[in-house]
A tleap script that builds the chain and sets N, CA, C and O, in Angstrom:
source leaprc.protein.ff14SB
mol = sequence {
  NMET LYS TRP LEU MET ALA LEU ALA ALA LEU
  VAL ALA ALA ALA SER ILE THR VAL ALA VAL
  VAL VAL VAL VAL ARG GLU ARG ASP PRO VAL
  PRO ASP GLU ILE ARG ALA CYS LEU ASP GLU
  ALA GLY LEU SER LEU ALA ARG SER SER GLU
  ALA LEU GLY VAL ALA ARG VAL ASP ALA THR
  GLY GLY THR LEU LYS PRO VAL ARG ARG TRP
  ASP TRP GLY ARG THR ALA GLY VAL LEU LEU
  GLN ALA PRO GLU ARG ASP TYR ALA VAL LEU
  ALA LEU TRP ASN ALA ASP THR PRO SER LEU
  ALA ARG GLY ASP VAL GLY ARG ARG VAL TYR
  SER ALA PRO SER LYS PHE PRO ALA VAL ALA
  ILE GLN VAL PRO ARG SER ASP ARG LEU VAL
  ALA CYS ALA GLU ARG GLN CGLY
}
set mol.1.N position { 62.697 138.182 141.094 }
set mol.1.CA position { 61.963 138.918 142.096 }
set mol.1.C position { 60.600 138.267 142.357 }
set mol.1.O position { 60.135 138.245 143.496 }
set mol.2.N position { 59.947 137.730 141.293 }
set mol.2.CA position { 58.645 137.081 141.464 }
set mol.2.C position { 58.772 135.838 142.337 }
set mol.2.O position { 57.918 135.573 143.183 }
set mol.3.N position { 59.831 135.088 142.128 }
set mol.3.CA position { 59.993 133.874 142.923 }
set mol.3.C position { 60.236 134.208 144.383 }
set mol.3.O position { 59.840 133.439 145.259 }
set mol.4.N position { 60.885 135.349 144.675 }
set mol.4.CA position { 61.120 135.771 146.039 }
set mol.4.C position { 59.808 136.140 146.726 }
set mol.4.O position { 59.612 135.824 147.900 }
set mol.5.N position { 58.917 136.803 146.006 }
set mol.5.CA position { 57.595 137.156 146.547 }
set mol.5.C position { 56.763 135.891 146.754 }
set mol.5.O position { 56.042 135.778 147.746 }
set mol.6.N position { 56.859 134.946 145.828 }
set mol.6.CA position { 56.128 133.689 145.958 }
set mol.6.C position { 56.652 132.892 147.158 }
set mol.6.O position { 55.873 132.280 147.888 }
set mol.7.N position { 57.948 132.901 147.354 }
set mol.7.CA position { 58.542 132.217 148.496 }
set mol.7.C position { 58.096 132.864 149.811 }
set mol.7.O position { 57.786 132.166 150.776 }
set mol.8.N position { 58.066 134.183 149.843 }
set mol.8.CA position { 57.615 134.901 151.042 }
set mol.8.C position { 56.152 134.577 151.345 }
set mol.8.O position { 55.791 134.381 152.506 }
set mol.9.N position { 55.311 134.519 150.317 }
set mol.9.CA position { 53.900 134.176 150.515 }
set mol.9.C position { 53.750 132.741 151.014 }
set mol.9.O position { 52.915 132.458 151.872 }
set mol.10.N position { 54.556 131.849 150.476 }
set mol.10.CA position { 54.510 130.449 150.902 }
set mol.10.C position { 54.943 130.314 152.366 }
set mol.10.O position { 54.316 129.578 153.128 }
set mol.11.N position { 55.979 130.998 152.754 }
set mol.11.CA position { 56.452 130.956 154.139 }
set mol.11.C position { 55.387 131.544 155.072 }
set mol.11.O position { 55.146 131.002 156.150 }
set mol.12.N position { 54.759 132.628 154.674 }
set mol.12.CA position { 53.703 133.240 155.494 }
set mol.12.C position { 52.525 132.289 155.654 }
set mol.12.O position { 51.993 132.144 156.755 }
set mol.13.N position { 52.112 131.640 154.571 }
set mol.13.CA position { 50.994 130.695 154.644 }
set mol.13.C position { 51.347 129.502 155.533 }
set mol.13.O position { 50.515 129.033 156.309 }
set mol.14.N position { 52.559 129.026 155.416 }
set mol.14.CA position { 52.983 127.891 156.254 }
set mol.14.C position { 53.014 128.295 157.724 }
set mol.14.O position { 52.621 127.507 158.584 }
set mol.15.N position { 53.463 129.482 158.023 }
set mol.15.CA position { 53.506 129.960 159.408 }
set mol.15.C position { 52.111 130.060 160.000 }
set mol.15.O position { 51.891 129.663 161.145 }
set mol.16.N position { 51.181 130.579 159.240 }
set mol.16.CA position { 49.795 130.700 159.709 }
set mol.16.C position { 49.199 129.317 159.938 }
set mol.16.O position { 48.509 129.099 160.934 }
set mol.17.N position { 49.456 128.389 159.034 }
set mol.17.CA position { 48.940 127.034 159.173 }
set mol.17.C position { 49.490 126.368 160.425 }
set mol.17.O position { 48.739 125.732 161.164 }
set mol.18.N position { 50.769 126.501 160.671 }
set mol.18.CA position { 51.378 125.912 161.862 }
set mol.18.C position { 50.775 126.529 163.125 }
set mol.18.O position { 50.480 125.813 164.081 }
set mol.19.N position { 50.592 127.836 163.136 }
set mol.19.CA position { 50.012 128.513 164.308 }
set mol.19.C position { 48.599 128.013 164.584 }
set mol.19.O position { 48.247 127.761 165.736 }
set mol.20.N position { 47.795 127.868 163.552 }
set mol.20.CA position { 46.420 127.388 163.723 }
set mol.20.C position { 46.417 125.957 164.251 }
set mol.20.O position { 45.641 125.637 165.151 }
set mol.21.N position { 47.260 125.104 163.714 }
set mol.21.CA position { 47.327 123.716 164.173 }
set mol.21.C position { 47.742 123.654 165.638 }
set mol.21.O position { 47.159 122.887 166.404 }
set mol.22.N position { 48.723 124.433 166.041 }
set mol.22.CA position { 49.182 124.430 167.430 }
set mol.22.C position { 48.067 124.889 168.362 }
set mol.22.O position { 47.834 124.266 169.398 }
set mol.23.N position { 47.384 125.959 168.011 }
set mol.23.CA position { 46.307 126.474 168.860 }
set mol.23.C position { 45.172 125.464 168.959 }
set mol.23.O position { 44.672 125.217 170.057 }
set mol.24.N position { 44.759 124.884 167.862 }
set mol.24.CA position { 43.659 123.925 167.875 }
set mol.24.C position { 44.048 122.667 168.634 }
set mol.24.O position { 43.239 122.142 169.400 }
set mol.25.N position { 45.256 122.172 168.446 }
set mol.25.CA position { 45.700 120.953 169.112 }
set mol.25.C position { 45.823 121.170 170.627 }
set mol.25.O position { 45.491 120.275 171.403 }
set mol.26.N position { 46.288 122.329 171.048 }
set mol.26.CA position { 46.494 122.595 172.466 }
set mol.26.C position { 45.217 123.022 173.184 }
set mol.26.O position { 45.192 123.054 174.414 }
set mol.27.N position { 44.176 123.344 172.460 }
set mol.27.CA position { 42.928 123.760 173.083 }
set mol.27.C position { 42.330 122.574 173.828 }
set mol.27.O position { 42.221 121.476 173.283 }
set mol.28.N position { 41.952 122.802 175.049 }
set mol.28.CA position { 41.384 121.750 175.880 }
set mol.28.C position { 40.029 122.236 176.381 }
set mol.28.O position { 39.967 122.895 177.419 }
set mol.29.N position { 38.953 121.931 175.680 }
set mol.29.CA position { 37.643 122.466 176.048 }
set mol.29.C position { 37.038 121.840 177.297 }
set mol.29.O position { 36.090 122.396 177.851 }
set mol.30.N position { 37.539 120.728 177.750 }
set mol.30.CA position { 36.915 120.034 178.881 }
set mol.30.C position { 36.841 120.896 180.137 }
set mol.30.O position { 35.757 121.023 180.707 }
set mol.31.N position { 37.942 121.495 180.598 }
set mol.31.CA position { 37.811 122.313 181.811 }
set mol.31.C position { 36.792 123.446 181.658 }
set mol.31.O position { 36.039 123.729 182.590 }
set mol.32.N position { 36.762 124.091 180.500 }
set mol.32.CA position { 35.805 125.169 180.295 }
set mol.32.C position { 34.365 124.659 180.339 }
set mol.32.O position { 33.495 125.305 180.923 }
set mol.33.N position { 34.116 123.514 179.730 }
set mol.33.CA position { 32.771 122.943 179.735 }
set mol.33.C position { 32.353 122.507 181.141 }
set mol.33.O position { 31.202 122.685 181.538 }
set mol.34.N position { 33.287 121.942 181.881 }
set mol.34.CA position { 32.967 121.533 183.251 }
set mol.34.C position { 32.755 122.760 184.125 }
set mol.34.O position { 31.842 122.779 184.950 }
set mol.35.N position { 33.581 123.779 183.956 }
set mol.35.CA position { 33.379 125.018 184.724 }
set mol.35.C position { 32.003 125.605 184.453 }
set mol.35.O position { 31.321 126.047 185.377 }
set mol.36.N position { 31.593 125.610 183.191 }
set mol.36.CA position { 30.269 126.131 182.851 }
set mol.36.C position { 29.177 125.305 183.517 }
set mol.36.O position { 28.203 125.863 184.021 }
set mol.37.N position { 29.324 124.002 183.527 }
set mol.37.CA position { 28.353 123.118 184.171 }
set mol.37.C position { 28.312 123.379 185.677 }
set mol.37.O position { 27.235 123.422 186.272 }
set mol.38.N position { 29.480 123.552 186.288 }
set mol.38.CA position { 29.535 123.839 187.717 }
set mol.38.C position { 28.854 125.169 188.028 }
set mol.38.O position { 28.141 125.286 189.024 }
set mol.39.N position { 29.074 126.170 187.175 }
set mol.39.CA position { 28.402 127.466 187.360 }
set mol.39.C position { 26.888 127.305 187.280 }
set mol.39.O position { 26.156 127.855 188.103 }
set mol.40.N position { 26.421 126.547 186.286 }
set mol.40.CA position { 24.981 126.307 186.131 }
set mol.40.C position { 24.406 125.611 187.365 }
set mol.40.O position { 23.264 125.865 187.751 }
set mol.41.N position { 25.201 124.735 187.981 }
set mol.41.CA position { 24.745 123.991 189.153 }
set mol.41.C position { 24.902 124.800 190.446 }
set mol.41.O position { 24.521 124.337 191.521 }
set mol.42.N position { 25.464 126.010 190.337 }
set mol.42.CA position { 25.653 126.843 191.515 }
set mol.42.C position { 26.838 126.434 192.367 }
set mol.42.O position { 26.884 126.760 193.553 }
set mol.43.N position { 27.793 125.729 191.793 }
set mol.43.CA position { 28.989 125.280 192.515 }
set mol.43.C position { 30.188 126.110 192.059 }
set mol.43.O position { 30.421 126.266 190.860 }
set mol.44.N position { 30.934 126.631 193.003 }
set mol.44.CA position { 32.084 127.452 192.637 }
set mol.44.C position { 33.372 126.651 192.731 }
set mol.44.O position { 33.433 125.609 193.384 }
set mol.45.N position { 34.399 127.162 192.065 }
set mol.45.CA position { 35.700 126.509 192.092 }
set mol.45.C position { 36.417 126.825 193.394 }
set mol.45.O position { 36.331 127.940 193.908 }
set mol.46.N position { 37.113 125.848 193.913 }
set mol.46.CA position { 37.929 126.034 195.111 }
set mol.46.C position { 39.339 126.362 194.647 }
set mol.46.O position { 39.976 125.549 193.977 }
set mol.47.N position { 39.829 127.542 194.994 }
set mol.47.CA position { 41.167 127.951 194.584 }
set mol.47.C position { 42.150 127.963 195.755 }
set mol.47.O position { 43.328 128.269 195.573 }
set mol.48.N position { 41.668 127.629 196.962 }
set mol.48.CA position { 42.549 127.614 198.128 }
set mol.48.C position { 42.140 126.483 199.063 }
set mol.48.O position { 41.029 125.962 198.969 }
set mol.49.N position { 43.033 126.109 199.956 }
set mol.49.CA position { 42.727 125.073 200.945 }
set mol.49.C position { 41.574 125.506 201.842 }
set mol.49.O position { 40.777 124.677 202.282 }
set mol.50.N position { 41.488 126.804 202.111 }
set mol.50.CA position { 40.398 127.311 202.954 }
set mol.50.C position { 39.038 127.030 202.317 }
set mol.50.O position { 38.067 126.758 203.024 }
set mol.51.N position { 38.963 127.095 201.004 }
set mol.51.CA position { 37.705 126.809 200.304 }
set mol.51.C position { 37.317 125.337 200.431 }
set mol.51.O position { 36.155 124.980 200.241 }
set mol.52.N position { 38.281 124.493 200.750 }
set mol.52.CA position { 38.041 123.060 200.934 }
set mol.52.C position { 38.060 122.700 202.416 }
set mol.52.O position { 38.350 121.558 202.773 }
set mol.53.N position { 37.756 123.652 203.268 }
set mol.53.CA position { 37.859 123.478 204.716 }
set mol.53.C position { 37.147 122.258 205.252 }
set mol.53.O position { 37.657 121.600 206.159 }
set mol.54.N position { 35.977 121.935 204.715 }
set mol.54.CA position { 35.226 120.778 205.190 }
set mol.54.C position { 35.998 119.474 204.960 }
set mol.54.O position { 35.745 118.473 205.629 }
set mol.55.N position { 36.932 119.491 204.017 }
set mol.55.CA position { 37.701 118.287 203.687 }
set mol.55.C position { 39.033 118.216 204.419 }
set mol.55.O position { 39.776 117.251 204.241 }
set mol.56.N position { 39.352 119.207 205.234 }
set mol.56.CA position { 40.669 119.288 205.858 }
set mol.56.C position { 41.028 118.028 206.652 }
set mol.56.O position { 42.088 117.440 206.435 }
set mol.57.N position { 40.162 117.620 207.558 }
set mol.57.CA position { 40.467 116.466 208.418 }
set mol.57.C position { 40.649 115.203 207.586 }
set mol.57.O position { 41.571 114.423 207.825 }
set mol.58.N position { 39.769 115.003 206.609 }
set mol.58.CA position { 39.866 113.799 205.773 }
set mol.58.C position { 41.099 113.842 204.870 }
set mol.58.O position { 41.772 112.826 204.692 }
set mol.59.N position { 41.397 115.009 204.302 }
set mol.59.CA position { 42.552 115.127 203.407 }
set mol.59.C position { 43.856 114.926 204.164 }
set mol.59.O position { 44.728 114.182 203.716 }
set mol.60.N position { 43.991 115.582 205.302 }
set mol.60.CA position { 45.236 115.442 206.063 }
set mol.60.C position { 45.351 114.076 206.733 }
set mol.60.O position { 46.456 113.606 207.001 }
set mol.61.N position { 44.220 113.443 207.003 }
set mol.61.CA position { 44.229 112.110 207.597 }
set mol.61.C position { 44.329 110.985 206.589 }
set mol.61.O position { 44.433 109.819 206.970 }
set mol.62.N position { 44.300 111.319 205.303 }
set mol.62.CA position { 44.440 110.308 204.257 }
set mol.62.C position { 43.179 109.519 203.955 }
set mol.62.O position { 43.243 108.481 203.297 }
set mol.63.N position { 42.013 110.004 204.435 }
set mol.63.CA position { 40.772 109.261 204.184 }
set mol.63.C position { 39.927 109.867 203.059 }
set mol.63.O position { 38.861 109.338 202.745 }
set mol.64.N position { 40.379 110.957 202.452 }
set mol.64.CA position { 39.702 111.525 201.283 }
set mol.64.C position { 40.235 110.781 200.064 }
set mol.64.O position { 41.353 111.031 199.612 }
set mol.65.N position { 39.433 109.874 199.541 }
set mol.65.CA position { 39.903 108.919 198.535 }
set mol.65.C position { 39.161 109.049 197.205 }
set mol.65.O position { 38.005 109.472 197.175 }
set mol.66.N position { 39.827 108.685 196.108 }
set mol.66.CA position { 39.160 108.641 194.804 }
set mol.66.C position { 38.111 107.534 194.781 }
set mol.66.O position { 38.372 106.407 195.203 }
set mol.67.N position { 36.921 107.871 194.282 }
set mol.67.CA position { 35.870 106.879 194.140 }
set mol.67.C position { 35.442 106.716 192.677 }
set mol.67.O position { 34.744 105.766 192.322 }
set mol.68.N position { 35.875 107.662 191.840 }
set mol.68.CA position { 35.528 107.599 190.422 }
set mol.68.C position { 36.542 108.407 189.628 }
set mol.68.O position { 37.061 109.413 190.113 }
set mol.69.N position { 36.824 107.963 188.398 }
set mol.69.CA position { 37.786 108.655 187.531 }
set mol.69.C position { 37.229 108.780 186.122 }
set mol.69.O position { 36.428 107.959 185.674 }
set mol.70.N position { 37.672 109.831 185.433 }
set mol.70.CA position { 37.307 110.056 184.035 }
set mol.70.C position { 38.565 110.426 183.268 }
set mol.70.O position { 39.480 111.038 183.818 }
set mol.71.N position { 38.606 110.052 182.002 }
set mol.71.CA position { 39.697 110.442 181.111 }
set mol.71.C position { 39.074 110.970 179.829 }
set mol.71.O position { 38.432 110.228 179.086 }
set mol.72.N position { 39.270 112.260 179.577 }
set mol.72.CA position { 38.694 112.906 178.396 }
set mol.72.C position { 39.748 113.192 177.348 }
set mol.72.O position { 39.514 114.005 176.453 }
set mol.73.N position { 40.877 112.564 177.427 }
set mol.73.CA position { 41.948 112.828 176.471 }
set mol.73.C position { 43.055 113.631 177.131 }
set mol.73.O position { 43.848 113.083 177.897 }
set mol.74.N position { 43.115 114.908 176.846 }
set mol.74.CA position { 44.155 115.765 177.442 }
set mol.74.C position { 43.911 116.005 178.927 }
set mol.74.O position { 44.864 116.186 179.686 }
set mol.75.N position { 42.675 116.010 179.343 }
set mol.75.CA position { 42.310 116.262 180.742 }
set mol.75.C position { 41.691 115.010 181.350 }
set mol.75.O position { 41.016 114.239 180.668 }
set mol.76.N position { 41.933 114.824 182.643 }
set mol.76.CA position { 41.329 113.721 183.384 }
set mol.76.C position { 40.696 114.295 184.647 }
set mol.76.O position { 41.035 115.397 185.081 }
set mol.77.N position { 39.786 113.546 185.222 }
set mol.77.CA position { 39.111 114.001 186.430 }
set mol.77.C position { 39.012 112.887 187.449 }
set mol.77.O position { 39.064 111.703 187.114 }
set mol.78.N position { 38.866 113.293 188.710 }
set mol.78.CA position { 38.710 112.342 189.794 }
set mol.78.C position { 37.679 112.891 190.776 }
set mol.78.O position { 37.680 114.079 191.099 }
set mol.79.N position { 36.800 112.007 191.244 }
set mol.79.CA position { 35.829 112.352 192.276 }
set mol.79.C position { 36.343 111.781 193.586 }
set mol.79.O position { 36.620 110.586 193.682 }
set mol.80.N position { 36.469 112.631 194.591 }
set mol.80.CA position { 36.986 112.233 195.898 }
set mol.80.C position { 35.865 112.284 196.928 }
set mol.80.O position { 35.010 113.169 196.892 }
set mol.81.N position { 35.882 111.318 197.848 }
set mol.81.CA position { 34.919 111.309 198.942 }
set mol.81.C position { 35.578 110.790 200.209 }
set mol.81.O position { 36.528 110.008 200.173 }
set mol.82.N position { 35.037 111.254 201.333 }
set mol.82.CA position { 35.462 110.766 202.635 }
set mol.82.C position { 34.631 109.528 202.977 }
set mol.82.O position { 33.647 109.242 202.294 }
set mol.83.N position { 35.008 108.800 204.013 }
set mol.83.CA position { 34.251 107.596 204.372 }
set mol.83.C position { 32.765 107.862 204.633 }
set mol.83.O position { 31.932 107.007 204.332 }
set mol.84.N position { 32.424 109.013 205.179 }
set mol.84.CA position { 31.020 109.320 205.486 }
set mol.84.C position { 30.223 109.699 204.243 }
set mol.84.O position { 28.993 109.695 204.274 }
set mol.85.N position { 30.907 110.025 203.153 }
set mol.85.CA position { 30.272 110.411 201.884 }
set mol.85.C position { 29.289 111.574 202.042 }
set mol.85.O position { 28.266 111.622 201.360 }
set mol.86.N position { 29.603 112.510 202.945 }
set mol.86.CA position { 28.719 113.647 203.162 }
set mol.86.C position { 29.079 114.852 202.293 }
set mol.86.O position { 28.375 115.862 202.313 }
set mol.87.N position { 30.154 114.752 201.543 }
set mol.87.CA position { 30.532 115.775 200.564 }
set mol.87.C position { 31.347 115.098 199.474 }
set mol.87.O position { 31.805 113.967 199.635 }
set mol.88.N position { 31.519 115.797 198.372 }
set mol.88.CA position { 32.307 115.263 197.264 }
set mol.88.C position { 33.184 116.372 196.704 }
set mol.88.O position { 32.819 117.547 196.748 }
set mol.89.N position { 34.342 115.990 196.178 }
set mol.89.CA position { 35.279 116.920 195.559 }
set mol.89.C position { 35.586 116.393 194.160 }
set mol.89.O position { 35.949 115.229 193.987 }
set mol.90.N position { 35.437 117.264 193.169 }
set mol.90.CA position { 35.813 116.932 191.798 }
set mol.90.C position { 37.073 117.716 191.465 }
set mol.90.O position { 37.103 118.937 191.617 }
set mol.91.N position { 38.112 117.024 191.011 }
set mol.91.CA position { 39.368 117.681 190.640 }
set mol.91.C position { 39.768 117.234 189.238 }
set mol.91.O position { 39.659 116.057 188.894 }
set mol.92.N position { 40.233 118.189 188.433 }
set mol.92.CA position { 40.714 117.905 187.082 }
set mol.92.C position { 42.218 118.105 187.038 }
set mol.92.O position { 42.754 118.953 187.751 }
set mol.93.N position { 42.896 117.337 186.212 }
set mol.93.CA position { 44.324 117.522 186.006 }
set mol.93.C position { 44.668 117.195 184.571 }
set mol.93.O position { 43.890 116.560 183.859 }
set mol.94.N position { 45.857 117.639 184.150 }
set mol.94.CA position { 46.349 117.353 182.802 }
set mol.94.C position { 47.875 117.277 182.853 }
set mol.94.O position { 48.464 117.275 183.934 }
set mol.95.N position { 48.503 117.216 181.700 }
set mol.95.CA position { 49.964 117.058 181.645 }
set mol.95.C position { 50.708 118.253 182.232 }
set mol.95.O position { 51.875 118.130 182.604 }
set mol.96.N position { 50.049 119.404 182.320 }
set mol.96.CA position { 50.692 120.610 182.837 }
set mol.96.C position { 50.571 120.753 184.353 }
set mol.96.O position { 51.075 121.723 184.920 }
set mol.97.N position { 49.913 119.807 185.014 }
set mol.97.CA position { 49.678 119.901 186.449 }
set mol.97.C position { 50.180 118.636 187.138 }
set mol.97.O position { 50.508 117.656 186.469 }
set mol.98.N position { 50.243 118.648 188.463 }
set mol.98.CA position { 50.592 117.399 189.152 }
set mol.98.C position { 49.551 116.313 188.845 }
set mol.98.O position { 48.364 116.605 188.705 }
set mol.99.N position { 49.993 115.099 188.746 }
set mol.99.CA position { 49.088 113.986 188.445 }
set mol.99.C position { 48.230 113.626 189.656 }
set mol.99.O position { 48.674 113.687 190.802 }
set mol.100.N position { 47.006 113.255 189.367 }
set mol.100.CA position { 46.095 112.744 190.392 }
set mol.100.C position { 45.735 111.290 190.098 }
set mol.100.O position { 44.698 110.795 190.538 }
set mol.101.N position { 46.600 110.619 189.352 }
set mol.101.CA position { 46.336 109.238 188.961 }
set mol.101.C position { 46.587 108.249 190.097 }
set mol.101.O position { 45.975 107.181 190.128 }
set mol.102.N position { 47.473 108.585 191.023 }
set mol.102.CA position { 47.774 107.674 192.130 }
set mol.102.C position { 48.394 108.449 193.275 }
set mol.102.O position { 48.677 109.642 193.157 }
set mol.103.N position { 48.597 107.766 194.366 }
set mol.103.CA position { 49.185 108.397 195.541 }
set mol.103.C position { 48.112 108.997 196.441 }
set mol.103.O position { 46.938 108.641 196.339 }
set mol.104.N position { 48.513 109.896 197.309 }
set mol.104.CA position { 47.601 110.551 198.247 }
set mol.104.C position { 46.925 111.729 197.545 }
set mol.104.O position { 47.264 112.891 197.770 }
set mol.105.N position { 45.970 111.395 196.699 }
set mol.105.CA position { 45.289 112.369 195.848 }
set mol.105.C position { 44.539 113.404 196.688 }
set mol.105.O position { 44.597 114.598 196.396 }
set mol.106.N position { 43.847 112.960 197.714 }
set mol.106.CA position { 43.085 113.887 198.545 }
set mol.106.C position { 43.952 114.957 199.169 }
set mol.106.O position { 43.588 116.133 199.158 }
set mol.107.N position { 45.081 114.577 199.707 }
set mol.107.CA position { 46.008 115.540 200.324 }
set mol.107.C position { 46.572 116.489 199.267 }
set mol.107.O position { 46.701 117.688 199.512 }
set mol.108.N position { 46.907 115.951 198.089 }
set mol.108.CA position { 47.472 116.768 197.014 }
set mol.108.C position { 46.486 117.837 196.553 }
set mol.108.O position { 46.861 118.992 196.354 }
set mol.109.N position { 45.232 117.448 196.387 }
set mol.109.CA position { 44.194 118.411 195.957 }
set mol.109.C position { 43.957 119.438 197.056 }
set mol.109.O position { 43.884 120.635 196.779 }
set mol.110.N position { 43.837 118.983 198.296 }
set mol.110.CA position { 43.581 119.898 199.409 }
set mol.110.C position { 44.729 120.898 199.589 }
set mol.110.O position { 44.489 122.079 199.839 }
set mol.111.N position { 45.956 120.434 199.465 }
set mol.111.CA position { 47.126 121.278 199.710 }
set mol.111.C position { 47.290 122.399 198.695 }
set mol.111.O position { 47.755 123.484 199.047 }
set mol.112.N position { 46.918 122.158 197.444 }
set mol.112.CA position { 47.156 123.160 196.399 }
set mol.112.C position { 46.099 123.092 195.297 }
set mol.112.O position { 46.430 122.771 194.155 }
set mol.113.N position { 44.838 123.386 195.612 }
set mol.113.CA position { 43.803 123.298 194.572 }
set mol.113.C position { 44.021 124.250 193.402 }
set mol.113.O position { 43.540 123.989 192.299 }
set mol.114.N position { 44.731 125.338 193.624 }
set mol.114.CA position { 44.948 126.298 192.540 }
set mol.114.C position { 45.896 125.773 191.462 }
set mol.114.O position { 45.996 126.375 190.393 }
set mol.115.N position { 46.588 124.670 191.719 }
set mol.115.CA position { 47.488 124.084 190.719 }
set mol.115.C position { 46.729 123.315 189.635 }
set mol.115.O position { 47.314 122.940 188.618 }
set mol.116.N position { 45.435 123.078 189.844 }
set mol.116.CA position { 44.661 122.241 188.940 }
set mol.116.C position { 43.682 123.080 188.120 }
set mol.116.O position { 43.272 124.152 188.564 }
set mol.117.N position { 43.299 122.604 186.921 }
set mol.117.CA position { 42.367 123.369 186.083 }
set mol.117.C position { 41.035 123.659 186.765 }
set mol.117.O position { 40.443 124.719 186.558 }
set mol.118.N position { 40.568 122.719 187.574 }
set mol.118.CA position { 39.308 122.931 188.296 }
set mol.118.C position { 39.250 121.990 189.494 }
set mol.118.O position { 39.573 120.807 189.397 }
set mol.119.N position { 38.826 122.553 190.631 }
set mol.119.CA position { 38.534 121.778 191.832 }
set mol.119.C position { 37.252 122.360 192.385 }
set mol.119.O position { 37.159 123.566 192.611 }
set mol.120.N position { 36.269 121.512 192.604 }
set mol.120.CA position { 34.986 121.970 193.145 }
set mol.120.C position { 34.549 121.019 194.249 }
set mol.120.O position { 34.830 119.822 194.205 }
set mol.121.N position { 33.862 121.569 195.233 }
set mol.121.CA position { 33.359 120.769 196.345 }
set mol.121.C position { 31.856 120.964 196.429 }
set mol.121.O position { 31.337 122.048 196.167 }
set mol.122.N position { 31.169 119.892 196.799 }
set mol.122.CA position { 29.721 119.954 196.951 }
set mol.122.C position { 29.339 119.404 198.313 }
set mol.122.O position { 29.581 118.238 198.624 }
set mol.123.N position { 28.728 120.280 199.128 }
set mol.123.CA position { 28.270 119.923 200.461 }
set mol.123.C position { 26.805 120.321 200.566 }
set mol.123.O position { 26.512 121.483 200.284 }
set mol.124.N position { 25.894 119.502 200.930 }
set mol.124.CA position { 26.052 118.057 201.089 }
set mol.124.C position { 26.231 117.399 199.733 }
set mol.124.O position { 25.903 117.972 198.694 }
set mol.125.N position { 26.748 116.209 199.763 }
set mol.125.CA position { 27.025 115.490 198.522 }
set mol.125.C position { 25.736 115.177 197.774 }
set mol.125.O position { 24.751 114.721 198.355 }
set mol.126.N position { 25.769 115.430 196.484 }
set mol.126.CA position { 24.714 114.965 195.589 }
set mol.126.C position { 25.410 114.577 194.294 }
set mol.126.O position { 26.634 114.458 194.267 }
set mol.127.N position { 24.673 114.385 193.251 }
set mol.127.CA position { 25.287 113.932 192.010 }
set mol.127.C position { 25.556 115.049 191.008 }
set mol.127.O position { 25.759 114.771 189.827 }
set mol.128.N position { 25.561 116.300 191.447 }
set mol.128.CA position { 25.826 117.404 190.518 }
set mol.128.C position { 27.235 117.348 189.952 }
set mol.128.O position { 27.431 117.553 188.755 }
set mol.129.N position { 28.214 117.073 190.796 }
set mol.129.CA position { 29.595 116.975 190.299 }
set mol.129.C position { 29.748 115.842 189.293 }
set mol.129.O position { 30.398 115.993 188.259 }
set mol.130.N position { 29.141 114.709 189.613 }
set mol.130.CA position { 29.193 113.562 188.700 }
set mol.130.C position { 28.492 113.913 187.389 }
set mol.130.O position { 28.983 113.568 186.314 }
set mol.131.N position { 27.358 114.590 187.468 }
set mol.131.CA position { 26.631 114.968 186.247 }
set mol.131.C position { 27.486 115.867 185.359 }
set mol.131.O position { 27.494 115.702 184.139 }
set mol.132.N position { 28.194 116.803 185.949 }
set mol.132.CA position { 29.069 117.679 185.155 }
set mol.132.C position { 30.188 116.887 184.510 }
set mol.132.O position { 30.516 117.120 183.346 }
set mol.133.N position { 30.779 115.958 185.240 }
set mol.133.CA position { 31.850 115.134 184.686 }
set mol.133.C position { 31.320 114.194 183.596 }
set mol.133.O position { 31.970 113.996 182.570 }
set mol.134.N position { 30.145 113.623 183.827 }
set mol.134.CA position { 29.561 112.685 182.859 }
set mol.134.C position { 29.157 113.392 181.567 }
set mol.134.O position { 29.159 112.788 180.495 }
set mol.135.N position { 28.821 114.642 181.674 }
set mol.135.CA position { 28.403 115.406 180.484 }
set mol.135.C position { 29.518 115.488 179.465 }
set mol.135.O position { 29.258 115.729 178.287 }
set mol.136.N position { 30.754 115.294 179.892 }
set mol.136.CA position { 31.902 115.393 178.996 }
set mol.136.C position { 32.142 114.096 178.230 }
set mol.136.O position { 32.805 114.105 177.193 }
set mol.137.N position { 31.615 112.993 178.727 }
set mol.137.CA position { 31.896 111.692 178.127 }
set mol.137.C position { 31.131 111.439 176.924 }
set mol.137.O position { 31.270 110.379 176.315 }
savepdb mol mol.pdb
quit
């Protein structure tokens, strides 16, 4: 009977250890830290195409292009700009979302910003989005 109780305690301890490892490994603090930085800078997240309205013509025309990229491990980010550089869009993605590593990234972000951990736009363009992304490096 003692060995059965010891086995049950061992199984319980192993289960707790596995749960803690899974939670810690899957935790991705980058989007939360960037969101906090965006809030501090007074920039809100774009959750719909309407929120990215200023980028509509450039996104649908294929001229909203990546100008900078970051890789923080589980999460990556891309800074998008139009040829006039009068606004900037920061978008984050990870393995659970569509990739923004190549292709028509501007159209993909504009079409479904809610699919990504964070999408923010800054009009007029300044370096606040870049500062938030750089803070993670």
